[in-house]
A tleap script that builds the chain and sets N, CA, C and O, in Angstrom:
source leaprc.protein.ff14SB
mol = sequence {
  NMET ALA ILE ILE ALA TYR SER LEU ASP SER
  LEU PRO MET ALA LEU ALA LYS THR GLY ALA
  TRP LEU ASN LEU ALA ARG THR MET GLY GLY
  PHE THR ILE GLY TYR PHE GLN GLU PRO TRP
  GLY HIE ALA THR GLY TYR ASP VAL SER PHE
  GLY ILE GLN ALA ILE ILE VAL ALA LEU SER
  VAL VAL PRO ALA ILE LEU VAL HIE ARG TYR
  GLY HIE GLY MET ARG LEU LYS SER ALA ALA
  LYS ASN GLN LYS GLY TYR PHE ARG SER CMET
}
set mol.1.N position { 98.217 94.842 6.274 }
set mol.1.CA position { 97.583 95.921 5.621 }
set mol.1.C position { 98.586 96.731 4.833 }
set mol.1.O position { 98.295 97.154 3.714 }
set mol.2.N position { 99.770 96.957 5.394 }
set mol.2.CA position { 100.499 97.365 4.464 }
set mol.2.C position { 100.988 97.032 3.142 }
set mol.2.O position { 101.156 97.842 2.231 }
set mol.3.N position { 101.212 95.747 3.096 }
set mol.3.CA position { 101.311 94.895 1.806 }
set mol.3.C position { 100.225 94.931 0.994 }
set mol.3.O position { 100.391 94.753 -0.212 }
set mol.4.N position { 99.047 95.146 1.476 }
set mol.4.CA position { 98.008 95.186 0.436 }
set mol.4.C position { 97.988 96.516 -0.186 }
set mol.4.O position { 97.851 96.654 -1.402 }
set mol.5.N position { 98.128 97.540 0.668 }
set mol.5.CA position { 98.085 98.860 0.219 }
set mol.5.C position { 99.117 99.106 -0.740 }
set mol.5.O position { 98.811 99.525 -1.856 }
set mol.6.N position { 100.492 98.857 -0.376 }
set mol.6.CA position { 101.349 98.830 -1.451 }
set mol.6.C position { 101.029 98.139 -2.858 }
set mol.6.O position { 101.276 98.736 -3.906 }
set mol.7.N position { 100.554 97.053 -2.844 }
set mol.7.CA position { 100.029 96.307 -3.757 }
set mol.7.C position { 99.338 96.942 -4.813 }
set mol.7.O position { 99.698 97.143 -5.973 }
set mol.8.N position { 98.159 97.262 -4.157 }
set mol.8.CA position { 97.315 97.997 -4.781 }
set mol.8.C position { 97.887 99.308 -5.498 }
set mol.8.O position { 97.767 99.616 -6.684 }
set mol.9.N position { 98.536 99.997 -4.476 }
set mol.9.CA position { 98.850 101.371 -5.388 }
set mol.9.C position { 99.906 101.003 -6.063 }
set mol.9.O position { 100.296 101.954 -6.741 }
set mol.10.N position { 100.743 99.796 -6.238 }
set mol.10.CA position { 102.011 99.794 -7.054 }
set mol.10.C position { 100.925 98.966 -8.463 }
set mol.10.O position { 101.383 99.058 -9.602 }
set mol.11.N position { 100.044 98.483 -8.338 }
set mol.11.CA position { 99.350 97.972 -9.667 }
set mol.11.C position { 97.823 98.008 -9.853 }
set mol.11.O position { 96.972 97.118 -9.844 }
set mol.12.N position { 97.758 99.497 -10.046 }
set mol.12.CA position { 96.346 100.356 -10.156 }
set mol.12.C position { 95.365 99.603 -11.158 }
set mol.12.O position { 94.137 99.629 -11.075 }
set mol.13.N position { 96.299 98.760 -12.361 }
set mol.13.CA position { 95.367 98.148 -13.378 }
set mol.13.C position { 95.075 96.888 -13.075 }
set mol.13.O position { 94.351 96.221 -13.815 }
set mol.14.N position { 95.528 96.468 -12.101 }
set mol.14.CA position { 94.868 94.932 -11.691 }
set mol.14.C position { 94.603 94.758 -10.146 }
set mol.14.O position { 94.977 93.844 -9.412 }
set mol.15.N position { 93.543 96.353 -9.721 }
set mol.15.CA position { 93.270 95.986 -8.487 }
set mol.15.C position { 92.321 94.703 -8.018 }
set mol.15.O position { 92.282 94.256 -6.872 }
set mol.16.N position { 91.708 94.303 -8.941 }
set mol.16.CA position { 90.689 93.230 -8.422 }
set mol.16.C position { 91.680 91.778 -8.188 }
set mol.16.O position { 91.661 91.150 -7.129 }
set mol.17.N position { 92.361 91.469 -9.144 }
set mol.17.CA position { 93.395 90.594 -9.296 }
set mol.17.C position { 94.244 90.280 -8.340 }
set mol.17.O position { 94.431 89.129 -7.948 }
set mol.18.N position { 95.027 91.674 -7.744 }
set mol.18.CA position { 96.025 91.857 -6.727 }
set mol.18.C position { 95.031 91.650 -5.244 }
set mol.18.O position { 95.538 91.026 -4.312 }
set mol.19.N position { 93.917 92.087 -5.134 }
set mol.19.CA position { 93.330 91.908 -4.175 }
set mol.19.C position { 92.795 90.415 -3.832 }
set mol.19.O position { 92.673 89.878 -2.731 }
set mol.20.N position { 92.585 90.042 -4.812 }
set mol.20.CA position { 91.867 88.399 -4.970 }
set mol.20.C position { 93.319 87.526 -4.299 }
set mol.20.O position { 93.331 86.753 -3.341 }
set mol.21.N position { 94.267 87.882 -5.013 }
set mol.21.CA position { 95.390 86.771 -4.820 }
set mol.21.C position { 96.121 87.181 -3.145 }
set mol.21.O position { 96.595 86.305 -2.421 }
set mol.22.N position { 96.085 88.421 -2.827 }
set mol.22.CA position { 96.278 88.836 -1.628 }
set mol.22.C position { 95.393 88.291 -0.441 }
set mol.22.O position { 95.853 87.953 0.649 }
set mol.23.N position { 94.148 88.254 -0.774 }
set mol.23.CA position { 93.224 87.784 0.010 }
set mol.23.C position { 92.868 86.300 0.039 }
set mol.23.O position { 92.137 85.909 0.948 }
set mol.24.N position { 93.273 85.530 -0.778 }
set mol.24.CA position { 93.412 84.187 -1.099 }
set mol.24.C position { 94.463 83.577 -0.371 }
set mol.24.O position { 94.216 82.428 -0.003 }
set mol.25.N position { 96.136 84.276 0.091 }
set mol.25.CA position { 96.964 84.006 0.426 }
set mol.25.C position { 96.680 84.214 2.086 }
set mol.25.O position { 97.209 83.502 2.939 }
set mol.26.N position { 95.884 85.158 2.336 }
set mol.26.CA position { 95.755 85.601 3.894 }
set mol.26.C position { 94.795 84.275 4.126 }
set mol.26.O position { 95.396 83.469 4.837 }
set mol.27.N position { 93.674 83.875 3.796 }
set mol.27.CA position { 92.936 83.065 4.140 }
set mol.27.C position { 93.482 81.481 4.161 }
set mol.27.O position { 93.250 80.678 5.065 }
set mol.28.N position { 94.219 81.237 3.018 }
set mol.28.CA position { 94.635 79.981 3.469 }
set mol.28.C position { 95.799 79.531 4.430 }
set mol.28.O position { 95.972 78.511 5.096 }
set mol.29.N position { 96.537 80.693 4.244 }
set mol.29.CA position { 97.655 81.136 5.570 }
set mol.29.C position { 96.674 80.645 6.996 }
set mol.29.O position { 96.799 79.710 7.787 }
set mol.30.N position { 95.712 81.712 6.881 }
set mol.30.CA position { 94.755 81.635 8.363 }
set mol.30.C position { 94.476 79.935 8.623 }
set mol.30.O position { 94.732 79.191 9.570 }
set mol.31.N position { 93.912 79.755 7.472 }
set mol.31.CA position { 92.837 78.285 7.460 }
set mol.31.C position { 94.061 77.086 8.023 }
set mol.31.O position { 93.787 76.314 8.942 }
set mol.32.N position { 95.210 77.077 7.431 }
set mol.32.CA position { 95.896 75.809 7.647 }
set mol.32.C position { 96.803 75.560 8.631 }
set mol.32.O position { 97.509 74.551 8.644 }
set mol.33.N position { 96.836 76.718 9.744 }
set mol.33.CA position { 97.214 76.756 10.773 }
set mol.33.C position { 96.694 75.635 11.865 }
set mol.33.O position { 97.439 74.826 12.419 }
set mol.34.N position { 95.390 75.734 12.050 }
set mol.34.CA position { 94.846 74.897 12.682 }
set mol.34.C position { 95.190 73.417 12.618 }
set mol.34.O position { 95.084 72.740 13.641 }
set mol.35.N position { 95.645 72.813 11.335 }
set mol.35.CA position { 95.662 71.866 11.057 }
set mol.35.C position { 97.038 71.144 11.471 }
set mol.35.O position { 97.061 69.979 11.868 }
set mol.36.N position { 98.258 72.003 11.333 }
set mol.36.CA position { 99.590 71.850 11.541 }
set mol.36.C position { 100.397 72.031 12.798 }
set mol.36.O position { 101.340 71.404 13.282 }
set mol.37.N position { 99.589 73.299 13.237 }
set mol.37.CA position { 100.272 74.029 14.717 }
set mol.37.C position { 100.198 72.978 15.902 }
set mol.37.O position { 101.141 72.949 16.693 }
set mol.38.N position { 99.156 72.136 16.063 }
set mol.38.CA position { 99.000 71.602 17.480 }
set mol.38.C position { 99.683 70.417 17.382 }
set mol.38.O position { 100.374 70.119 18.356 }
set mol.39.N position { 99.653 69.422 16.139 }
set mol.39.CA position { 100.639 68.471 16.207 }
set mol.39.C position { 101.912 68.733 16.219 }
set mol.39.O position { 102.646 68.061 16.944 }
set mol.40.N position { 102.395 69.693 15.472 }
set mol.40.CA position { 104.004 69.809 15.381 }
set mol.40.C position { 104.326 70.431 16.741 }
set mol.40.O position { 105.386 70.113 17.280 }
set mol.41.N position { 103.465 71.325 17.362 }
set mol.41.CA position { 104.250 71.601 18.943 }
set mol.41.C position { 104.089 70.256 19.998 }
set mol.41.O position { 104.916 70.094 20.895 }
set mol.42.N position { 103.321 69.621 19.868 }
set mol.42.CA position { 103.242 68.383 20.579 }
set mol.42.C position { 104.382 67.842 20.372 }
set mol.42.O position { 105.195 67.757 21.293 }
set mol.43.N position { 104.683 67.321 18.972 }
set mol.43.CA position { 105.791 66.523 18.583 }
set mol.43.C position { 107.295 67.053 18.909 }
set mol.43.O position { 108.144 66.318 19.414 }
set mol.44.N position { 107.539 68.479 18.547 }
set mol.44.CA position { 108.696 69.168 18.692 }
set mol.44.C position { 109.228 69.906 20.170 }
set mol.44.O position { 110.349 70.126 20.629 }
set mol.45.N position { 108.015 70.133 20.598 }
set mol.45.CA position { 107.764 71.416 21.714 }
set mol.45.C position { 107.203 72.814 21.035 }
set mol.45.O position { 107.522 73.061 19.872 }
set mol.46.N position { 106.549 73.522 21.614 }
set mol.46.CA position { 105.998 74.564 21.331 }
set mol.46.C position { 107.207 75.763 21.122 }
set mol.46.O position { 107.243 76.515 20.148 }
set mol.47.N position { 107.955 75.768 21.985 }
set mol.47.CA position { 109.143 76.544 21.896 }
set mol.47.C position { 109.787 76.361 20.614 }
set mol.47.O position { 110.084 77.428 20.076 }
set mol.48.N position { 110.021 75.547 20.112 }
set mol.48.CA position { 110.746 74.947 18.858 }
set mol.48.C position { 109.561 75.242 17.689 }
set mol.48.O position { 109.708 75.866 16.639 }
set mol.49.N position { 108.587 74.727 18.102 }
set mol.49.CA position { 107.814 75.248 16.775 }
set mol.49.C position { 107.261 76.631 16.560 }
set mol.49.O position { 106.778 76.945 15.473 }
set mol.50.N position { 107.322 77.448 17.559 }
set mol.50.CA position { 106.852 78.971 17.358 }
set mol.50.C position { 108.209 79.688 17.084 }
set mol.50.O position { 108.115 80.831 16.638 }
set mol.51.N position { 109.422 79.194 17.282 }
set mol.51.CA position { 110.780 79.717 17.422 }
set mol.51.C position { 111.130 79.640 15.594 }
set mol.51.O position { 111.740 80.510 14.973 }
set mol.52.N position { 110.574 78.404 15.029 }
set mol.52.CA position { 110.965 78.399 13.626 }
set mol.52.C position { 109.933 79.218 12.834 }
set mol.52.O position { 110.131 79.644 11.696 }
set mol.53.N position { 108.649 79.419 13.657 }
set mol.53.CA position { 107.775 80.093 12.556 }
set mol.53.C position { 108.402 81.825 12.801 }
set mol.53.O position { 108.387 82.604 11.849 }
set mol.54.N position { 108.854 82.194 13.987 }
set mol.54.CA position { 109.283 83.600 14.268 }
set mol.54.C position { 110.511 83.468 13.222 }
set mol.54.O position { 110.807 84.449 12.539 }
set mol.55.N position { 111.168 82.348 13.108 }
set mol.55.CA position { 112.326 82.925 12.240 }
set mol.55.C position { 111.723 83.109 10.617 }
set mol.55.O position { 112.150 84.020 9.908 }
set mol.56.N position { 110.724 82.172 10.145 }
set mol.56.CA position { 110.429 82.488 9.076 }
set mol.56.C position { 109.794 83.634 8.649 }
set mol.56.O position { 109.979 84.143 7.544 }
set mol.57.N position { 108.930 84.120 9.635 }
set mol.57.CA position { 108.402 85.442 9.513 }
set mol.57.C position { 109.783 86.498 9.441 }
set mol.57.O position { 109.837 87.354 8.558 }
set mol.58.N position { 110.689 86.372 10.280 }
set mol.58.CA position { 111.557 87.575 10.375 }
set mol.58.C position { 112.029 87.414 8.850 }
set mol.58.O position { 112.092 88.358 8.063 }
set mol.59.N position { 112.396 85.897 8.502 }
set mol.59.CA position { 113.172 86.206 6.809 }
set mol.59.C position { 112.217 86.464 5.849 }
set mol.59.O position { 112.653 86.767 4.738 }
set mol.60.N position { 110.704 86.407 6.041 }
set mol.60.CA position { 109.786 86.847 5.051 }
set mol.60.C position { 109.911 88.814 4.962 }
set mol.60.O position { 109.764 89.401 3.890 }
set mol.61.N position { 110.177 89.497 6.193 }
set mol.61.CA position { 110.406 90.600 6.145 }
set mol.61.C position { 111.334 91.253 5.283 }
set mol.61.O position { 111.239 92.464 5.081 }
set mol.62.N position { 112.278 90.514 4.725 }
set mol.62.CA position { 113.609 91.096 3.985 }
set mol.62.C position { 113.165 91.356 2.680 }
set mol.62.O position { 113.659 92.348 2.143 }
set mol.63.N position { 112.414 90.752 2.096 }
set mol.63.CA position { 111.854 91.170 0.621 }
set mol.63.C position { 111.117 92.401 0.661 }
set mol.63.O position { 111.229 93.320 -0.151 }
set mol.64.N position { 110.168 92.352 1.905 }
set mol.64.CA position { 109.469 93.487 2.049 }
set mol.64.C position { 110.266 94.757 2.119 }
set mol.64.O position { 110.018 95.795 1.506 }
set mol.65.N position { 111.397 94.505 3.065 }
set mol.65.CA position { 112.178 96.086 2.951 }
set mol.65.C position { 112.944 96.239 1.934 }
set mol.65.O position { 113.157 97.401 1.588 }
set mol.66.N position { 113.520 95.233 1.232 }
set mol.66.CA position { 113.892 95.327 -0.083 }
set mol.66.C position { 113.077 96.092 -1.092 }
set mol.66.O position { 113.561 97.020 -1.740 }
set mol.67.N position { 111.434 95.554 -1.251 }
set mol.67.CA position { 110.755 96.397 -1.955 }
set mol.67.C position { 110.579 97.592 -1.577 }
set mol.67.O position { 110.509 98.564 -2.328 }
set mol.68.N position { 110.486 97.599 -0.265 }
set mol.68.CA position { 110.319 99.102 0.158 }
set mol.68.C position { 111.258 100.110 -0.229 }
set mol.68.O position { 110.792 101.174 -0.637 }
set mol.69.N position { 112.818 99.926 -0.158 }
set mol.69.CA position { 113.669 100.380 -0.372 }
set mol.69.C position { 113.958 100.982 -1.934 }
set mol.69.O position { 114.139 102.138 -2.319 }
set mol.70.N position { 113.924 99.737 -2.636 }
set mol.70.CA position { 114.458 99.787 -4.105 }
set mol.70.C position { 113.008 99.684 -5.117 }
set mol.70.O position { 113.202 99.810 -6.326 }
set mol.71.N position { 111.568 99.458 -4.636 }
set mol.71.CA position { 110.661 99.195 -5.637 }
set mol.71.C position { 110.597 100.186 -6.475 }
set mol.71.O position { 110.588 99.951 -7.684 }
set mol.72.N position { 110.529 101.726 -5.894 }
set mol.72.CA position { 110.281 102.658 -6.780 }
set mol.72.C position { 111.448 102.917 -7.962 }
set mol.72.O position { 111.079 103.320 -9.065 }
set mol.73.N position { 112.569 102.724 -7.747 }
set mol.73.CA position { 113.462 102.597 -8.614 }
set mol.73.C position { 113.298 101.261 -9.726 }
set mol.73.O position { 113.588 101.401 -10.914 }
set mol.74.N position { 112.877 100.175 -9.252 }
set mol.74.CA position { 112.235 99.043 -10.198 }
set mol.74.C position { 111.351 99.327 -10.756 }
set mol.74.O position { 111.265 98.747 -11.839 }
set mol.75.N position { 110.380 100.164 -10.474 }
set mol.75.CA position { 109.242 100.440 -11.066 }
set mol.75.C position { 109.704 101.388 -12.146 }
set mol.75.O position { 109.092 101.298 -13.210 }
set mol.76.N position { 110.538 102.156 -12.077 }
set mol.76.CA position { 110.546 103.273 -12.946 }
set mol.76.C position { 111.734 102.411 -14.210 }
set mol.76.O position { 111.614 102.696 -15.402 }
set mol.77.N position { 112.609 101.578 -13.832 }
set mol.77.CA position { 113.442 100.963 -14.638 }
set mol.77.C position { 112.465 100.078 -15.778 }
set mol.77.O position { 112.572 100.145 -17.003 }
set mol.78.N position { 111.502 99.248 -15.008 }
set mol.78.CA position { 110.346 98.695 -15.939 }
set mol.78.C position { 109.813 99.755 -16.712 }
set mol.78.O position { 110.023 99.644 -17.920 }
set mol.79.N position { 109.138 100.819 -16.320 }
set mol.79.CA position { 108.523 101.475 -17.201 }
set mol.79.C position { 109.350 102.139 -18.429 }
set mol.79.O position { 108.865 102.364 -19.537 }
set mol.80.N position { 110.480 102.370 -18.098 }
set mol.80.CA position { 111.678 102.667 -19.137 }
set mol.80.C position { 111.849 101.560 -20.080 }
set mol.80.O position { 111.818 101.782 -21.290 }
set mol.81.N position { 112.009 100.496 -19.656 }
set mol.81.CA position { 111.812 99.145 -20.656 }
set mol.81.C position { 110.760 99.129 -21.711 }
set mol.81.O position { 110.917 99.093 -22.931 }
set mol.82.N position { 109.515 99.167 -20.929 }
set mol.82.CA position { 107.999 99.290 -21.727 }
set mol.82.C position { 107.823 100.406 -22.554 }
set mol.82.O position { 107.051 100.249 -23.500 }
set mol.83.N position { 108.414 101.607 -22.400 }
set mol.83.CA position { 108.714 102.612 -23.381 }
set mol.83.C position { 109.519 102.345 -24.594 }
set mol.83.O position { 109.299 102.801 -25.716 }
set mol.84.N position { 110.592 101.458 -24.195 }
set mol.84.CA position { 111.534 101.114 -25.246 }
set mol.84.C position { 110.762 100.271 -26.186 }
set mol.84.O position { 111.005 100.560 -27.358 }
set mol.85.N position { 109.964 99.381 -26.036 }
set mol.85.CA position { 109.359 98.223 -26.655 }
set mol.85.C position { 109.767 97.030 -26.690 }
set mol.85.O position { 109.635 96.291 -27.666 }
set mol.86.N position { 110.469 96.632 -25.296 }
set mol.86.CA position { 110.986 95.255 -24.879 }
set mol.86.C position { 109.785 94.584 -24.647 }
set mol.86.O position { 109.716 93.462 -25.149 }
set mol.87.N position { 108.751 95.013 -23.970 }
set mol.87.CA position { 107.466 94.114 -23.457 }
set mol.87.C position { 106.580 94.236 -24.517 }
set mol.87.O position { 105.614 93.492 -24.345 }
set mol.88.N position { 106.508 95.037 -25.800 }
set mol.88.CA position { 105.267 95.159 -26.370 }
set mol.88.C position { 105.242 93.860 -27.475 }
set mol.88.O position { 104.306 93.797 -28.272 }
set mol.89.N position { 105.942 93.187 -27.482 }
set mol.89.CA position { 105.705 91.904 -28.418 }
set mol.89.C position { 105.000 90.814 -27.777 }
set mol.89.O position { 104.675 89.844 -28.460 }
set mol.90.N position { 104.674 90.872 -26.308 }
set mol.90.CA position { 103.782 89.694 -25.857 }
set mol.90.C position { 102.616 89.930 -26.087 }
set mol.90.O position { 101.750 89.105 -25.796 }
savepdb mol mol.pdb
quit
C-alpha cells in the first residue's frame, strides 16, 4: 500500500496508468506463486526456497529506501530540467 500511495502521489497526471501497472504487477506476482512454490520447495527444500525468497524481498526494499530518501530531490531536479526545455522536444 505504501508503494501504491507513493506512486499515485508522485504521478498525479497518470493515476489510472500507474494504478493499472501496479495492480497488474501485484496480480501477476500473486497468481504465479502457486505454479512454482510447491515444486521448488520439494526440489530444494522449503527452507532454501523461502530463504531465497526472503533475500529477494530484502534486496527489493533497497530501491524503496533510496526512493524514499532521495525521491524528492530527484523530482525537483527533473522538474528543473523540464523547465529548462530538456524534455520539450519529445
